[in-house]
N, C-alpha and C positions, 0 to 999 in steps of 0.2 A: 555592423553588423551588432546584434545587439548582445547584450550580456548572459551567458549561459548562470546560472542560480541554479545548484541540485537542491533538488526539495528528496532529498533522504533523510531519515531516522538512524541510519546503521551505516555513516562515511564510515570506510575504512575496514569492513568487515568482508569485504567481495573477495578479496584471497582466500581469507579463513572458509570461507562457503565453498569454495571453488574443492579448496581441498577434502573438503570433512565429503563433497557430495562427489569427488573424485574416487575418493576412499571406500564409498558406500557399493557405485558403480562395479565396482573390481573385486570385493566380498560374493555381491546379488550375483554378479557374473560367474563366479568360478562356485557360488553353491550348487548355480541352474547346470553349468555344465558337469558341475562331479553327478547330482544326481541324473542327469543323461548320461555319462560315462556307466555309469552301472546297468544302465536298464539297456544301449544302444553302441558300445564300445566309442574308444578315443577318439576316431575321427570327427565321430556324431557329437560328440562334448565340445569339441572346439570352435564345430561350426558353432552351436547353442550360445558356448560363452560370447563367442565373438560379436554375433547378433543381440546379443540382449544387453555387451558393451556398449557397441554402438548405438542402438537407440535411446536405453538412458541415456547415456553420455552424453547425446544433444538435450535431452530435456534438462539435464541438471545443468548442461553447459549456457541454455536460452535463459534457466533460472534464476541463475548468476551474473548475467551478465542484462539483465535489464538494470534499466536508471530511467530515471524521471527527473526532467529539469526546469524552469522556469525561462525563457526565451523569451523578451519582451511582455507581447500581454498574453502569448499562449505556452501550454504547459508541454512537454513532448514526453512522451514515451519511448523506450526503446529495449525491444525484445531480439528477434528474429531480424523485423524491420521497424520501423518505427513510423506514432502516425503523430498529430498536434491537433489539438484543442483549441481553440481558440475562448479566453475568458468570457470578453467582453460580448462573443455573439454565440456562448455556448446557451443550445437549446432543451440542456438537460442539467438540474443539479441537486445533486442527491446528496446526503448523508449516509455512508454502510459503515455498519462493526462489523468486524471478524469476531470470532470467538474460537481460539485454538486453544486447548487446556488451561483455560483461565486466562490467556493471554489477549487481552482485545486491544482492538485495533480501528482509531475512528478514522476513517477516507473520507474525500470529498469526490464523489464518483462525478465528473465534466462529460457532456457528451453534445458534440456538432454534427448532424446528420446519424452518418455510422460509425463517426468515430468515438471512443471512448475512451479516456483515460482516469483513472485511481489514484488520486493523490493522498498518502500518508499521511494527517495530518500528526497521530499521537499514538503511541502503545504503551498500554498500563501491564502492569502486574503485580496484586495487591494493590497498597498504598504507593505506591510508586510507579516511573516511568522515562518515556522520553518522548520529548515534543519538539514538533518544530522551530529553529531557533526566532529570533525576536525578531531581527530585517527582514526575514523570511513569510512569517506569516503576517507582516505587517504592509508588507510588495503584495501579499494575494488580496487582502482585504482591502487595499488603494482600487487594483483592479478589480472588484465582484463588486465594487461600489458604483460604478460607471457600468456594469453591465446590462446589455438590450436587456435580458432575463429577471424579472422581478425578483425570482427567488434569491439573485445575486445580495442583494440591499441586507437580507436574512443572514445571508452567511456571512457577509461582508461585519453586520454586524455581531455576530456570534465572536469570529475573530477576532474584533477588535475588544469584547470583553475576557476571549483569551487572555490578552495579552496585559490589560489593566489586571486581571486574578493575577497575573503572574509579574507585573513590576510593584505588586502591596505585600507579594510575599505568603499570598495564600499558600497553604498544601495540595497537594496532586489534588486528594477528593473531591476540594470546596471548589475546582480550577470549573469550567463549563464543558470542556467535552470529556474531562474527567465522569459526570454527574451525566452527562448522555451516553456512555459506553457501557454507565452501571447499569442505567434501567432500561436498556436492552436486554430482552427475555433470554435465559438460556437455554442451551439445548438445540443451538443456530449454527449453523457455520459461519453466517453471511447474512444478512438480512439489511434493509433499508427502511430508514426509519420514514413514518409518513412527514409530507411536509408541513401540513398541520401542524402536527406534535413539532418540530421545531419551530415552528413559526411562535410558536405560543410559550416555549420553553422561552426563547428571546426574548419575548416579550417581555416578559418574569422576571429579566436578568434588572441589577443599579444599573 
């Protein structure tokens, strides 16, 4: 059985996220129950609070349970269910930048048929951030270099350039993934960078 290699930028934070989510659910459910109680009485308030707690609890539980890992040549994502995409056979490879309150996440969206998985490569805020480890990026670059999708080689070269920048000790703003994240227009929660733009950017790298 192939080794599972975690693809996470926030290792060790799952428990903290779960505790915070549980606190939010309790407070929100109590607030909804309080409002309903003022209008309709105690029993409807308890029912409303219970329904809200269950619905939002399930949603938060799913978000905290989400994990992504590399297994062989496939990336696997688990939330409520599990889906897997073979990187060598992926028919869709796109770079996605999400912007939430000044924090930008660069992700590689891979798809095969109806299955898609978003692999977060780096997250930046200000002039710093977190990136996937060297060994993980190296493994992803090697697999993408042998992809049947011609875009795989472009993304492989991008990750290799990122590794070179890190090996040289270049600060985050000078690294390829940060530069791509910074040129994405602001004011949009998530956006896919045009493949031709990514190709030109990679070709311009040393």
